[in-house]
N, C-alpha and C positions, 0 to 999 in steps of 0.2 A: 501494500501501499504505500504510494508519493506520501509524503507530508504537504500540511499546509503552505510549508513557504517552498517547497515546488513545484505547487501548482500554483503559486502565486508569479513564482520565477518563469509556468508554461504561458504562461497570460502576460508575461512583458514581452517573453519570447513571440507572439503572437503581436504587440503590438509594433515589436521592432520588424517584424516580417511584414507587415501591411506600412510601416512608415519608406519602406525600401522602397515600393512601389506608391511610394497617393497621391504622386500625379495620374499616375497609369487608374490607380481605384476609385481616384473625385472626377481624371474624364471619363468613366463607364458610370459611376451611379451617386446622385446627390442622394450621400446616406445617414443622416442626424438622429442618432437615436441614441438610446440605454441602453446597457445592459449589466445584466445579474446571471451570475455565474456560479449555481448553486450546488457542492462536491455531497453529495451524498454520504459516503462511507464516511466521510471526517467531520458532519457536521457543518461545515462552514459553507460562508458564500465571499462573493468578491463582487464589484461593482464596475464598472466604467460607462466609457461614450466615446462611441463615433463619434469622426465631426473632422471636420474638411480631411478624409483620405486614411484618419491615425483614429488609432486606437490610444484614446488617453484617459490622466485622471481613475487609474485603475486602483481603489483600497479592498479593504479588509470589507465588509460588514453588506446585511444585502440590501433589494434596490426595491419594497415590492411593488412601484407605479411602475416598471421597467419594460419597455417596448419590445425587446429579446432579454426572457433567459430562458441560458442554459441548465439542463439536469443529467446532472455523470457524472463518474466513480471518480476517485484521486487519478486512479492509472492511468484511465479510459485518457481522462482530460490530458496529461500527459505524452500521452502515446500521438493522440490526436493533430498537436500543438509540433510536436517532432517530425509529425510524418511518418511513424509505423501504425498510425490506424488511421482508415479512407473514410472521410468525413460519409459517405452515402450506403455503404453497408449499414453502418456504425448508427447512424441512423437511423437507418429501415429497422433494424432488430432492436433497435430501442437501447442500446447503451451509451446514446446521446438522444437526448428526449430535446428538443426545444418550441415554448412557445412564441409565437411571429407568426405578422402578417404571413403568404402566398411569397411573395415581393419581396421583403424580408427574408426571407429561410435562402432565399437562392440570388442576393448581394449576399449573406451569412457565408452561402458556399464555397463560391469567388475566391473568399476570402480566404480558406481555411484549406 
């Protein structure tokens, strides 16, 4: 089981990956959304914000009003961000759960 710090580091890594391609992401989509990530096996949550083609303001804590909510186990979160777990099959099997609009799901998938 990954630790809360490893999960936070994975989200920071995702933010860095998105930032590397910020202009491409920004040109493809207007994506201004809040994100909550609930790590089920650790009982911890993180939240952040997609803005201007980047993921910013990642902090520990929940956001009950988040526009996108991801629910995932710690190992799966780390594997997903590291590229060891494919988003499509993980989502289809329920290993990664997302609550968001269909358009937001498609946009998020293109970032993962």
